DRENTI-945060 format. One record per residue (C-alpha): residue in one letter; z, x, y. Coordinates in Angstrom, 3 decimals, always signed. Layout:
BEGIN
   res          Z          X          Y
     A          Z          X          Y
...
# end
This chain:
BEGIN
   res          Z          X          Y
     M     +0.001     +0.142     +0.348
     S     -1.259     +1.485     +3.640
     T     +1.202     +2.118     +5.928
     A     +0.421     +2.044     +9.536
     K     +0.426     +4.829    +11.810
     K     +2.611     +4.866    +14.745
     E     +1.415     +5.892    +17.825
     F     +3.076     +8.348    +20.097
     K     +3.236     +7.844    +23.597
     R     +4.262    +11.144    +23.473
     V     +3.667    +13.825    +21.510
     T     +7.058    +15.768    +20.016
     V     +7.653    +18.527    +18.465
     K     +9.400    +15.751    +15.982
     S     +6.662    +13.465    +15.592
     L     +4.266    +16.319    +14.433
     V     +7.134    +16.940    +11.896
     D     +6.785    +12.751    +11.251
     M     +3.253    +13.181    +10.340
     K     +3.352    +15.325     +7.860
     Q     +5.619    +13.952     +6.023
     Q     +3.698    +10.677     +6.509
     G     +0.458    +12.376     +5.511
     E     -0.934    +11.764     +8.911
     K     -3.270    +14.954    +10.364
     I     -2.629    +16.442    +13.394
     S     -5.446    +16.617    +15.729
     M     -5.184    +20.392    +18.130
     L     -7.519    +21.960    +20.578
     T     -7.194    +24.500    +22.807
     A     -7.871    +23.883    +26.431
     Y     -7.133    +26.555    +29.714
     D     -8.026    +24.590    +32.978
     Y     -7.024    +20.081    +34.369
     S    -10.874    +18.710    +33.973
     M    -10.829    +20.314    +29.987
     A     -7.529    +18.859    +29.244
     K     -7.097    +15.388    +31.033
     I    -10.515    +15.335    +28.429
     V     -8.580    +16.069    +25.556
     D     -5.554    +14.621    +26.202
     N     -7.230    +10.855    +26.962
     A     -9.134    +11.366    +23.686
     K     -5.489    +11.499    +22.033
     V     -5.416    +15.303    +20.722
     D     -2.121    +15.374    +19.388
     V     -1.409    +19.281    +20.180
     I     -3.107    +20.943    +23.259
     L     -2.718    +25.148    +22.723
     V     -2.864    +27.465    +25.707
     G     -4.548    +29.528    +23.797
     D     -5.046    +33.699    +24.509
     S     -8.547    +32.761    +23.837
     A     -9.557    +32.510    +27.354
     S     -9.390    +35.553    +27.228
     N    -12.725    +35.219    +25.474
     T    -13.534    +32.056    +26.956
     M    -12.884    +32.809    +30.049
     A    -12.676    +35.528    +31.540
     G    -15.590    +37.030    +28.768
     H    -13.224    +39.663    +27.629
     E    -14.796    +40.798    +24.077
     T    -10.244    +40.243    +22.832
     T     -7.360    +38.403    +23.530
     L     -5.770    +41.303    +24.461
     P     -6.533    +41.953    +27.920
     I     -5.164    +38.887    +28.979
     T     -1.546    +38.591    +31.103
     L     +1.681    +36.850    +30.677
     D     +0.548    +35.499    +34.248
     Q     -2.186    +34.394    +34.090
     M     -1.764    +32.169    +31.104
     I     +1.166    +31.033    +33.193
     Y     -2.115    +29.787    +35.358
     H     -4.105    +28.373    +32.803
     A     -0.958    +26.460    +31.903
     Q     -0.056    +25.030    +35.077
     S     -3.357    +23.751    +35.229
     V     -3.355    +22.154    +31.317
     I     -0.289    +20.459    +32.266
     R     -0.831    +18.446    +35.703
     A     -3.897    +17.191    +33.139
     I     -1.403    +15.496    +30.593
     E     +0.181    +12.355    +29.893
     R     +0.347    +12.574    +25.683
     A     -0.560    +15.551    +23.773
     L     +2.140    +18.521    +22.555
     V     +1.638    +21.960    +24.712
     V     +1.701    +24.662    +23.425
     V     +1.351    +27.710    +24.846
     D     +0.298    +31.250    +24.106
     I     +2.269    +34.013    +24.769
     P     +0.795    +37.040    +25.385
     F     +0.049    +40.768    +23.458
     G     +3.004    +43.306    +24.604
     S     +4.920    +40.396    +26.074
     Y     +6.991    +40.664    +23.403
     Q     +6.487    +42.440    +20.777
     S     +8.057    +45.808    +21.861
     D    +11.986    +43.266    +22.689
     P    +13.639    +40.341    +21.741
     K    +14.815    +40.542    +25.154
     E    +11.349    +40.608    +26.673
     A     +9.896    +38.660    +24.152
     L    +12.434    +35.403    +25.831
     K    +12.189    +36.246    +29.637
     S     +8.545    +36.067    +28.508
     A     +9.364    +32.883    +26.915
     I    +11.133    +31.821    +29.689
     R     +8.794    +31.867    +32.107
     I     +6.175    +30.420    +30.444
     M     +8.929    +27.264    +29.804
     K     +9.959    +27.034    +33.563
     E     +6.716    +28.223    +35.511
     S     +3.956    +26.068    +33.362
     G     +5.978    +22.754    +32.480
     A     +5.077    +23.300    +29.153
     H     +6.299    +22.080    +25.995
     A     +5.810    +25.063    +23.392
     V     +5.260    +28.487    +22.268
     K     +2.939    +30.556    +19.681
     L     +3.600    +34.203    +18.653
     E     +1.688    +35.619    +16.409
     G     +3.296    +37.564    +13.028
     G     +6.539    +37.160    +10.861
     K     +8.435    +39.527     +9.620
     D     +8.088    +42.042    +12.418
     I     +8.660    +40.349    +15.335
     K    +11.869    +37.638    +13.395
     D    +13.928    +38.712    +15.607
     S    +11.663    +37.771    +19.017
     V    +11.167    +33.996    +17.540
     K    +15.481    +33.873    +16.542
     R    +16.509    +34.778    +20.527
     I    +13.423    +31.990    +21.577
     I    +14.191    +29.278    +19.440
     R    +18.330    +29.865    +20.143
     A    +17.674    +29.898    +23.791
     G    +15.962    +26.327    +23.020
     I    +12.475    +26.868    +23.194
     P    +10.373    +26.002    +20.871
     V     +8.283    +28.166    +18.561
     M     +5.258    +27.215    +16.725
     G     +4.025    +30.867    +13.976
     H     +0.810    +32.459    +13.860
     L     -0.340    +33.506    +10.700
     G     -2.797    +34.916     +8.918
     L     -5.888    +36.712    +10.884
     T     -4.274    +37.302    +14.138
     P     -6.348    +38.197    +16.647
     Q     -3.630    +39.915    +18.847
     S     -3.778    +42.567    +16.285
     I     -7.698    +42.382    +15.379
     Y     -7.864    +46.460    +16.371
     K     -4.521    +46.882    +13.346
     F     -7.350    +45.347    +10.795
     G    -10.718    +46.327    +12.307
     T    -12.069    +43.215    +11.895
     Y    -11.834    +39.167    +12.011
     S    -12.511    +39.493     +8.139
     V    -10.711    +36.720     +5.958
     R     -7.204    +37.659     +5.367
     A     -4.629    +37.622     +2.613
     K     -7.532    +37.561     -0.598
     E     -5.836    +40.663     -2.235
     E     -2.365    +39.465     -3.692
     A     +0.270    +41.416     -1.842
     E     -1.214    +40.419     +1.156
     A     -1.194    +36.819     -0.506
     D     +2.391    +37.295     -1.668
     Q     +3.319    +38.992     +1.759
     L     +2.270    +35.418     +3.902
     K     +3.690    +33.275     +1.757
     K     +7.086    +34.920     +2.101
     D     +6.419    +34.963     +6.074
     A     +5.930    +31.032     +6.300
     K     +8.730    +30.605     +4.179
     L    +10.914    +33.498     +6.337
     L     +8.986    +31.235    +10.292
     E    +10.748    +28.386     +8.800
     E    +13.981    +29.393     +8.255
     L    +14.575    +30.468    +11.380
     G    +13.266    +27.431    +12.779
     C    +10.166    +26.823    +14.086
     F     +8.645    +23.510    +14.283
     A     +4.347    +24.679    +13.041
     I     +2.039    +26.576    +12.027
     V     -0.923    +27.860    +12.547
     L     -2.856    +29.045     +9.702
     E     -6.038    +31.508    +10.043
     K     -9.229    +32.179     +8.523
     I     -7.540    +32.374     +4.576
     P     -8.833    +31.022     +1.426
     A     -8.722    +27.898     +0.944
     S     -5.429    +27.321     -2.259
     L     -3.180    +29.866     -0.369
     A     -2.679    +26.945     +2.489
     T     -2.665    +24.334     +0.903
     E     -0.010    +26.120     -1.153
     I     +1.716    +26.983     +2.117
     A     +1.627    +23.459     +3.662
     K     +2.978    +22.474     +0.471
     S     +5.691    +24.818     +0.260
     V     +7.087    +24.275     +3.412
     S     +8.528    +20.990     +5.292
     I     +7.145    +21.811     +8.929
     P     +3.472    +20.867     +9.409
     I     +0.821    +23.322     +9.023
     I     -2.197    +23.642    +10.919
     G     -5.507    +25.346     +9.916
     I     -8.151    +26.901    +11.467
     G    -10.387    +28.190     +8.724
     A     -7.840    +27.906     +5.971
     G     -9.167    +24.319     +4.300
     N     -8.380    +20.892     +4.397
     G     -5.127    +20.765     +2.589
     V     -3.071    +21.663     +5.772
     D     -1.534    +18.821     +7.897
     G     -3.569    +19.771    +10.824
     Q     -7.223    +21.259    +12.641
     V     -7.116    +23.550    +15.515
     L    -10.505    +24.421    +17.379
     V    -11.869    +26.758    +20.213
     I    -12.562    +23.417    +22.489
     H    -15.771    +25.630    +23.516
     D    -16.867    +26.425    +20.606
     L    -16.297    +22.440    +18.950
     L    -18.357    +21.634    +22.288
     G    -21.535    +24.151    +21.373
     M    -20.100    +25.799    +25.048
     T    -20.547    +28.833    +23.263
     H    -23.981    +29.308    +21.018
     E    -23.504    +33.352    +19.562
     F    -20.059    +32.413    +17.275
     N    -20.835    +30.526    +14.457
     P    -18.292    +31.494    +11.579
     R    -17.805    +29.080     +8.768
     F    -15.554    +26.664     +9.433
     L    -16.672    +25.911    +13.316
     R    -18.280    +21.979    +13.543
     R    -19.686    +22.083    +16.812
     Y    -19.715    +18.492    +17.734
     M    -22.527    +18.655    +20.733
     N    -24.713    +21.486    +21.890
     L    -23.781    +21.724    +25.294
     Y    -24.855    +25.102    +25.408
     E    -28.700    +23.688    +26.292
     E    -27.775    +20.367    +27.058
     M    -25.895    +22.117    +30.135
     S    -28.700    +25.235    +31.186
     T    -31.668    +21.685    +31.205
     A    -29.068    +20.179    +33.291
     I    -29.228    +22.788    +35.386
     K    -32.569    +23.860    +35.008
     Q    -34.002    +20.679    +35.932
     Y    -31.280    +20.534    +39.774
     V    -33.228    +24.123    +40.906
     T    -36.622    +22.488    +39.737
     D    -36.018    +19.362    +42.263
     V    -34.234    +21.694    +44.477
     K    -37.016    +24.083    +44.776
     S    -40.279    +21.553    +45.120
     K    -38.301    +19.460    +47.682
     D    -37.097    +16.935    +45.004
     F    -33.275    +16.125    +45.377
     P    -32.021    +14.664    +47.203
     N    -34.370    +11.956    +48.083
     Q    -34.059     +9.261    +50.704
     D    -31.247     +7.593    +48.740
     E    -29.182    +10.592    +47.927
     Q    -28.519    +11.179    +51.722
     Y    -26.721     +9.699    +54.918
# end
């Protein structure tokens, strides 16, 4: 007998746990500015991630490493102004939490106080447990991130699938349990075998959000620019493009240029 899904006026960390328990999948997308966040929130996406992927999509960097804490706070502020329903999670950027749990807490506090965000996200497992513990003790919700961790790209040397070997898979499972025990409210698993992601999702009580981790997890996340086809060079197997905005926007802009050059724009009806 099916039961009606609860409609959340505001999504909270508790809402996500409830969704997992009820078998309702969690939708999560990135946003970095007011206009895009407004559209995403109105579409009733459950979680908006102000990701350090802004380093790539908004600033044109090759990796996520260059983006600063100040820049992440700026993007988060812009997103928060647009939100009425979604839970907003902000990545703590590279270099703002790895070296010292005290610095990690300061970074998390700055994000929460200066942006009004609802939670933060950190990459890593046992290596950052002290930072996670300190942030959660301060009352700040933490989302974990395991598997392919883009902030460690130079350590891995590749964006290929992680945890295919038994030793790394075992460590990933241990890290997921550790993050749960520390008090994380959810974990993102990126680019790992689907069977492993499913096993982890079943082994923990907190939601597991996948990106390139199959459909046996509790929810999915994509970068909004990839979903909408605004980026066209990035073609991983896990990406489903729902539009081809790169082509549509290019066509529209080219038509505008043609209309201006030919003096067709503005016409009589488009002037005062």
